N, C-alpha and C positions, 0 to 999 in steps of 0.2 A: 425750419421752424417744425417746431417736434409738435405731433399733434395726441391728445390724450384720447387712448383706446377707446372708450363710452364715448368722444367727438365721433368718432369717424365709424362706432356700431349704427350710432344713433341717424348719422348719413344713409347707410345702407338698409337701416331698417325702413328707409322711407323712398326708398327706390329699387323699382325690379329690378334686376340684372337683364332679363330677357326685352324689357322696355325701352334700356338703354340702348342694347346692344342692338336692338331691334330696328334702330333707325338708320343703320348701316352696315345691319347685314339681314337679309334676309330667312326671316326664321320658320320654321314648322311644328308644329306640335310634334311628338313623340312619344307615349306614353306618360312619363314624368318631367321628362327635359324638350329641352330645345331641339332642333339641329336644322347647320345650313354651311352653306359655304364658308370655306374656307377666308377672312379678312387678309391672312398673312401668305399663303401660296395661291397659285393658278391650280384650281382645281374644277374637276366635273361631278367626281361622288363628294357628297358632303358628306364630312369626317369633322365639322367644328359643333361642338356639343355646349347647351349653356343648360346649367340645373338654379333654378330659383330657390329653391330648398335648401343646394349645399351652399348658393351664393358662388358660384363657380365656374367656370368655363375650361374648356379642353380643347385645345384643336390638335386633333391627331396628325395631320400630317406634318404640324412644325413642331409637335411636340409644345408650343406654350401653354401653360394655362395660366390662371389667377384670379383676382377678382375684378371691383367694379373700377376700384381705383388702377389698376395695371393693365388692364383691359385701354381703358383712355391712354395711359402712357404708352402702350407698343403700339396703338392704332395712330394716335394723333403727335406722337414725338412730346409729350407734354411731360415736366418732371412732376414729382409726388405731391408739390405744394400745387403747382397748378391744376394738377387734375384733382384734388381735395376742393381747390376754390370754385372748378366749374362744378363740381357736382354737389357741395353743399349750398350755391344759390341756386341750382335747381330743385333742392331737399327743400328750401325753405329754411337752412338752417346757418345760424348766425356764424359766422368766422369769431374767433377768440381774439381778446383785442391783444395786440403785440404786445410781447411783457421784454422788457429789456433784461430781467435779471433772467427770466426763462432761456431766452436768446445763447444769453453764456452758460448757461448749464448743461445747454444743447452742444455749444462747442465743446465744452470738457467733455463731456458724455461720448460726443464722435471721436475727441482724442484717446478716451478709454475703450473705444470701438477697435482704433487701431491699433493699441499694441496688444489687443486680444484678438485681431485676427493675424498678427505678426507672430503671436505668441502661438498661435493654433499652426502654423506652416511648419516654426521651429518644432513641433512636437510630432508633426508629420515627419522632416526630416529624423528626427533622432530615431525613431521607431527603424527607420530604413538602413540606418550606421550599424557599427558593430558593438554600440552600447545595449543596442535595440534586440542582440541576436535572443536572450531569453524570452522577450517578450512575443516575438514571434514564434517561438516557440510554441508560448502559450495558447495563442491566437488560432495557429493550427493545430493543437489538440480541443481545442471549440470549434473546430468546421469551421473557420475562418476564414476562406479564402485572401490570399496577398491582395487578388483582384476585385476584393471588394470593401478593401481598407479604405480608398481614394471616394469613392462615395459617400463612405460615414465620416471621412477622417477623422479618422484612428490615428493616434499619436502614442509618443511615450517621454516620460520626462526621466531624465537619469539621477541614479542617486546623489550626485553633485549640492550641497547644500545650496549653491549660488550659480549653478549653470545656465538658468532659464534670466535669472535676473541678469548676470554679467552680460549677456549676447543682448538682451533688452536693453540696457544703458548704452553699453557701446553704440548703440543706432539713434543713441540721443534722448531716450526715456530718462523721466525723474523717478526714483525710486519710490516718491512718495505718491505720482502718478497709479502705479505698480501695485500699490499695497489699496488704493482706490477702487483698481479693476478687480479686485479677489485674486492676484497671481503672486502674490507676495503674505507675508505675514510682519508683521512691528511687534516686537516684543512687546509685552503687556508693561512691566516695570519701565518702560521709555528707556533704556540702555542698551546698549547692542546696535549693531546694523537689520535693517529689514534681510529677507530671508526667503528662498520658494517656498511654496506653499504646496506641491505637487513635487515630491520625489521618490525615484524607485514605482511607477504608477504607469499602467496603462492609461490614457489621457482619451475620455469621450467630449468631444466639443457640445456644450450647451447651445443652442441656437433658438432667437426668435421665431417668430412665424414666416417670417419673411428671407429665414436662413442664414442673419448675421449672426454670427458668434457673440454671445453674452457672460459665457460662463464655462467651466471646463468640470466633469466628473471624473476617478483617477479611481482606479481600482490596483491595490496594492500587492506589487509581486512577492511581498514574503508573508507567509501562510503567520506570522507571530507579527503580524503590526496591527498597533489597538483597533484601528477603522481600516475594512476591509474594503467600503466602498468610499469616497472621500467627496465633497462637493463644495464648489466655491461658496462663499459667504453671500450674504445681502448687500447689495452695492447698489450704485444708481441707475444699473442697465438690466441689473438680475433680479427679480424678486422669486422665490423656492415657489411660494406657494401658490402663484399663479402663473408658472411655466411647465411647460407639458415638455420633457424630452422626446425627440425626432416630430417635431408638430411639423416643419416643415415641409419633410418628405413624406408625410401621412397626408399630407396636403394634396401634395402632388399628385399619390397614387389616388386617392377619394375619388379625387376629377376625373383622373384617369377612369376609373373602375366602371362608373357610370351608372344607372337605378340599381337600385337593390346592394351597392356596395356598403358594408358598416365599417364604423372605425373602432378598433378594439386599443381597449386599453388594461395594458401589463405591467409586471412590477418590475421589470428593471432594465437595462439600457441594452444588456443582449438579447433579451427578450423582445424590445421594441425591433431591435435589427435583425433578429430571426426572420419577424413576421412581414417586415418588409422587403426581405431578399425572397419572401414568397408572394409579394406581390401584395402583399396585407396592410393597409394602411393602419399602424400601429401607432402608437405615444406609452409616456413612463411619465411617472409623478416620479419627482426626486427624492426618492428615499422615503418620504411620510406620504399617510392617508390622504385621499384627495381630496382638495379642499372646495368651500364653494366656489371659488373663483376659477380651478382649474374646469369645473362641472359647468359653468357658464359656458367658457368657452370650447367644452366639447360640443355642447348642447348649439351652438356659432355651428358646427361643421355638420354633426351630427344629429336628429332627434330622437333617438336611440342607439347611441355607443354600445358595445359589448366590452362589458366587465369579465376581463380573465384573470385570474387571481390564480396563485399555488393552491395546488390540493391539500398541502401542510397543516399544520395548528397554525401558523401565523399569516396565510395565504387565508385561511378561511376569519381570522381574525379582523385581518385587510378587509375582505369583500363586507360582513357586518360592522362596522364601522363605516365605509362607504354609504351604505342600507340607509343608517342612522341618517348620515349627514345629507342623502338625499333625498330622504322622505321629504321633508316642508317644501321640498323646493318644485315636487313633482307639480307637471299640468297638463293639460289635455294635449297629446301629441308631441310632451317630453318627460323620457323616462330614461330607463338602460336596461340590459339583457345581462345574463351572466351566463359566461362556459368555464366548465370544469373541464380541463384535459384527462383522459383517462388515465390511469395507474399512477396519477399525483406528479405527474411531469410536467414540464413545465415547457412554452414554444420553442424555444431556443433546443431541448432534449428532444421535442419531437420531431424537428429539421433534422437535426443531426441522424438520428435514430432511422425516420419512416423518410421523409420527404417534404417537402412542399407541399404535394396533393393532400397528405395525412391532415398536416397542419390545417389547411385552410377545411377541410372535412370537420376535423374537430372544433374548430372556432362558429364552424356553421350553425353546429347544435348548441342553442343558447337554451335560458331559462326564462322568461318572463319576470320582471321585477315582482310583481304579488306573489306569484308563485314563488320567489326566492325567499322571502318576506313571512310567509305564511311555512313555509319549510324551517325556517330558522327558529318562530315562535314555537311551531310544535317540537323540536328536538331540544326545548330548553330543561324537560323533564322526563319522567314516564307520565304517562296518559290514564295511569290504570285506576285514578279514583277520583267521583263528584268533584271534587275539590280542586283536582289539578287540571281537570277538564276547564271548571269554571275558571280558575285562572290563568287556563288558556285563551280561554272568549275574549276575557278582559285584557290579556295582552294586543291579541289582535285589535278589538277594539279601541284601545288607546294609541298601536299604530295609525288606524286607517284616521282618526282624531287628529293626530300630528300632520296631514296636510293639510298645508294653508288654502289651496284650493278647494271650494266647500261642495262645489260640485263632485270632482275627482273621490274627493273622501268620501263623500256617501255610497261613490263606486266601488269603492277599494272596500267598504265594509257591508255591503251585498255580496260582494264574490270572496271574501272572506266567511259569511257565514255559510255561502253555498256549499264550499270545500269542509266547514267546521261539520253540516250537516251531511254529508258525500259520508266523513272520515268513522261518524258516531250516531248516522240515524236521526230525521227529525227529532224534537224534543218530544212533538206531542205522543210521538207512538211508542218513544218509551215510558211516559209519563202514566201512560193508562193506568196500565196492573198497578201502577200503585197508588192508584185515586181512586180506585174501585170501591175499595174499602170501607171507604169512610163516605164518599159521594152519596150513597144510599139516605144515614140519617140526615144528611142537610135538605133532600129533598121533600122532608116531610116539615111541613111549614112550621110547625112549636117546637121540634123535638121531642115530641112526646114518647113515651116508651110503651105506651098502649099499641094491639094492635089496628091496623088500618080501617075503617069502614069503608064500604063501596065507593064513597063519595070521596072519601081520601084517597083511594087507591086512582080514582077519576085525578081528582086534582092532582095528585105525583106524575101521573101520563102525562098532566099539559105543563108542570114546571121541568118535565127531562126535553121539552123543548125552547124553553127559558133559561137563563144564568141560573146557578144558583145563588140562595141567600147573603150567604159569608163572602163568597165571590165576589157578586154585585156589589157589596156594600164597600169593599174594597178600592174598586171600579170606580165606583159613584165619586169617593172622597177624593181617589187621585185626577179624577176628570175636574171638583171644583179645586181643586188646589195641587196642581201640578209640581209643585215643589218638591213636595213630600216624597215624590220618584226620584230624587235623585241620588240618594245615598244607596238606592235598593234595585240600579237599574241592573246590574251584574244577574244578582236571582231574577228579575222580573224577566232577564232574555231565559233563563234557565226553565223558567215556571210560570211564567202569565201573571194571572192573578188567579191562580189555582182551580182554575173552569178552564176544559177546550174548548166552549164557548166562545170564551172573552181573547181567546189565545190570537186571533187574526187585529183584535180591536188594541191587544198591548202590543204587538210588533207593530202599528200604527204609530201610537204613542211613543213608543220608544226610538221607531227612526225621526220622528217629526222632535223629538226634544232633544237627538243630539243635532240635527241638522240646523236648530233653530237655538239662534245665543238667549234670547229670553220669548217662553211659552207660559199664557196668562187664561185663565180656565175659558175665558170668551173666545177667543181665535183658535183655540183647542177644538171646541165644540164644536164651530164652524165648519172648520177643516174638517174633521169627523162625519158632519153633516153633509157637505159634500161628497166626501169620499164616498158615500152611500150605507156608512154606521147609525141614519135617524133611528132606525126602526128598531135596529140593537140596546141604542140609548135610553129608548120608553119602555124597553124589557128591565133593561139594569135599575132603574128607578122602582120599577113595581117589586123585585124581587128585593133589592136593598130595604125598603120597607117593611120585607119580612124578619129581616134580621137581627134585630133588636141593637145592631153594633151603635154603643154612644158615641163615638165619634163623630155620627153624623147629625146629634143635635145639635142645636142653635145654643143650647145652656153651656155647653161644656167651650173652653176658652181653646183655642188654636193649639195654644202650645200642647197640652194637655190632649186635645183630640190625634194629632199629629203624633203622640207617643204612644197612644192607645190602636192606633192604625198601623204603626210600627209592628205594635207585638203582635197583632192579629196577621200582618202578612207573613212577618218572618215565622210566626207557627206553622203557615201553612206552606211557603216553600221548603221548611225542616221536614215536615211532610213527605214532602213530596221526594226530597234527598234522603231521607232515611227508607221508604220505599225503593228507589231506584238501588242503593248502598244494599239492599235487604235481600233485594231480586240478582244482583249481582255476589254476593255473596253464598248464596246459596248453589249456583251455576258452579262457580269456584273452593266448592266445600269440601277441606281434605282434613283436617282433623276437628277433634272436642272442640280445642278452641275455636275455634270457626262458628263452631254452631253456638258455644256462647254469647261469642260477639254477634250476631243474629238475634237472640233472646234480648242480649240487652237494645239493642236497636229496637227490636217490637214495643218493647216494656217502654222505652221514649217517646215511640209512636205512640201508642194508646194512650198517653198521660196526655198528649197535646192533644189527640183527639176528642179526650174528654173535657179538657178546659176547653177547646172551642163548644161542645156542643154544651155546658153548660154556661157559659158567661165569661168564666173567669179569665180566660185569654185576653180580654179587653185592657185589662190592666187597670190602675188605683181610680176609682170613679166609677168604673163602668159595674153591669152587671146581666 
């Protein structure tokens, strides 16, 4: 009986390995693992380890290892089906109903599996025959000695058009079954007889998690071949997007490695073999970018596998695709790390040139997922202008928002902003000089041109401890109608409401707006009051009443109020951006053209300043 992988995973997720094994083996905790005396041999010193996180046991005294099901098979001499039935009952998972068609399909799959196994043995034998001389020489040049060929079941397919077919048919195979197994190709036009898929290629058997051959990959010996590497097609046994090359051996090495051992993902067959020869658990996708199914399979073995791609352009593009595909799937305790080998080499190069110790050392130098993503977005374009820096920050915010787990998405966003501030400095520090020139006028209640009296100076000193009227009006309107913020979040992150006194409020509103699917004014007010912003909200009301902002009037329609608010908000943020740009241009001034650009920016800034002071900035309907 064949069981769906999801069914088996459901059983394993409900039963803790150490609990099941602990009924027959006395275990004690040792770090993140459990240790006990071997149930397979007589020993005095414990060498039997159980790891719940990875779901595997390993017995050093006998060399046996496996999962929950294989433990029952080994210790109680149960068949696979019997072990599954026992565990399903214990986990409270209903066994799938018998299906006559499924039973027939299982028999057909077993037949295909038998032919694939026989083909693998034939390929292995061909490698050692005279016809495989050139392939043997190639493997020697790649630093792969004959003593290792059997471990990875390497083989060779001769150039004859029907060499494998003739051998298997003589053993009783039907050509149609060999086509279904992916070993033969049937001409598309229906004419002619099927012929061997793999010809004049070094053969890499592709096995499932239990080590059963399900397909093959072949490397062409002819440098002019159209496809350097060729994988078998999709079949009833082989699904390229859900299979990882080297998985069975990687599971064994992962189990044997104990606590702290990481699973590594590399790009190709030879790289996976190189890592495994160095006792590094490694797998490779089959010529495509990592799929969601492959990522799920990786996380079942290791909560944070290491992705090691080549340092060339193709490798970096593969890493970028993996980031994009993994990002929505990240969860607390489930991520990836990245390793880049020095000198643009791949694992096979490092093992051959520098040895196993060097390969392990380089794979041990990893970069967290969050850092790799930040660096990727940072390097999209030069960050030499406010606009580009703002676009960079927007990309970071979008990336964080794509994580389905809301709590983790918030943690990523906070981490990104800390890295951003470390790179460019906190926004407030950079904005103070740009705002100082126009802030003084806004402290005057009526924006009067007359000299301040003593009472006016006293009032000004009081207002320095409160928000400025125009920014306060913007904040008050945003609190009353949070939806108007949505199209301005990027600018608000950079400049707040245009007043340092409101910066913390702006940050808290943004954080809450990004975390919530819907945010109304009442919920926002309750949250801010609970977070200690109550006194500031009172000061905002007082200052806003002095602004003369028409969008605060109850006589103005919501559509017009939003338009007026946007005019004012964009003016303040544009002024701040111009101030930053002017300061930057002054520090990098090199010619007369640069001076002219500064004057143009000053002219625009002054015009905005005047519009705000006169009230024309409110747009239609305001004064």
